[in-house]
C-alpha positions as CSV (number, residue, x, y, z in Angstrom):
1,M,202.8,144.8,115.3
2,A,206.0,145.3,112.9
3,G,203.7,147.1,110.4
4,S,203.4,150.8,111.3
5,D,205.7,150.9,114.1
6,T,208.6,149.8,112.8
7,G,208.8,151.1,109.2
8,Y,211.6,149.8,107.2
9,G,214.2,147.5,108.7
10,G,213.2,147.9,112.1
11,L,213.1,151.6,112.2
12,A,210.4,153.2,114.8
13,G,210.5,156.9,114.1
14,D,206.7,157.1,114.8
15,L,206.8,155.3,117.8
16,F,209.5,157.2,119.5
17,L,207.4,160.5,118.6
18,R,204.3,159.3,120.1
19,L,206.2,157.9,123.4
20,A,208.1,161.4,123.5
21,A,204.7,163.1,123.2
22,D,203.1,160.9,126.0
23,G,206.2,161.9,128.0
24,R,207.0,158.0,128.2
25,L,210.3,158.7,126.6
26,A,212.3,159.2,130.0
27,L,215.9,160.7,129.6
28,D,218.0,163.2,131.2
29,P,217.8,166.2,129.2
30,A,221.6,166.5,128.5
31,Q,221.2,163.1,127.4
32,A,218.7,163.5,124.9
33,A,220.6,166.7,123.6
34,V,223.6,164.2,123.1
35,I,221.3,162.1,121.1
36,V,220.1,164.8,119.1
37,D,223.5,165.8,118.0
38,E,224.7,162.3,117.1
39,L,221.5,161.7,115.3
40,V,222.0,165.0,113.3
41,R,225.3,164.0,112.3
42,T,224.1,160.7,111.2
43,L,221.4,162.1,109.1
44,D,224.1,164.5,107.4
45,S,226.2,161.1,106.8
46,V,223.0,159.4,105.3
47,C,222.3,162.5,103.3
48,L,225.9,162.6,101.8
49,L,225.8,158.9,101.1
50,L,223.1,159.3,99.0
51,R,224.1,162.3,97.0
52,C,227.6,160.4,96.5
53,A,225.3,157.5,95.3
54,D,223.6,159.6,92.9
55,A,226.9,161.2,91.2
56,E,228.1,160.0,88.2
57,P,231.7,158.6,88.6
58,R,234.3,161.0,87.2
59,E,237.2,159.8,85.2
60,S,240.6,161.2,86.0
61,A,244.2,160.9,85.0
62,A,244.8,158.4,87.8
63,D,242.4,156.1,85.9
64,W,244.8,156.1,83.0
65,L,248.2,155.9,85.0
66,I,247.4,153.5,87.7
67,P,247.1,149.8,86.6
68,G,244.0,147.8,87.5
69,G,241.6,150.6,86.6
70,R,239.0,152.1,88.9
71,V,238.3,151.0,92.3
72,P,234.6,150.1,92.3
73,A,232.5,152.3,94.3
74,L,230.9,151.4,97.9
75,D,228.2,149.1,97.9
76,I,225.4,151.3,99.2
77,D,222.2,149.9,100.3
78,Q,219.9,153.0,98.8
79,P,216.6,151.5,100.0
80,R,218.0,151.4,103.5
81,L,219.4,155.0,103.3
82,E,216.4,156.1,101.9
83,A,214.5,155.0,104.9
84,A,217.0,156.2,107.3
85,R,216.7,159.6,105.6
86,R,212.8,159.6,106.1
87,E,213.0,158.0,109.7
88,L,216.0,160.0,111.6
89,P,213.9,163.3,111.5
90,K,211.5,161.8,113.7
91,Y,213.9,160.4,116.1
92,I,215.5,163.7,116.3
93,E,212.1,165.5,116.8
94,A,211.5,162.9,119.7
95,F,214.6,163.3,121.3
96,R,214.4,167.5,121.0
97,L,211.1,167.0,122.8
98,V,212.6,165.3,125.7
99,R,215.5,167.6,125.9
100,D,213.4,170.7,125.7
101,R,210.7,169.4,128.3
102,A,213.0,170.3,130.9
103,S,213.5,173.7,129.9
């Protein structure tokens, strides 16, 4: 069952969408709205991390003046971030369905 329902690393966007569409994802609409906002912020952060990971490191005057050289970039797990970028919109849509169902 881990195949299509969990995606990469336990992500289950398709499952949440199905549950929400079937009315089986039961939450208070206000609680769903808070979750939507938090997921949107998380998706924004994931996209920012992916853009930073793709950016070329820039050399600055501090690289020449500070002994010890450049501080290494964050160790970013790009495949997991790519998976999150694909899956988070599904979670967002599922919780929007729950939020809007009561309206």
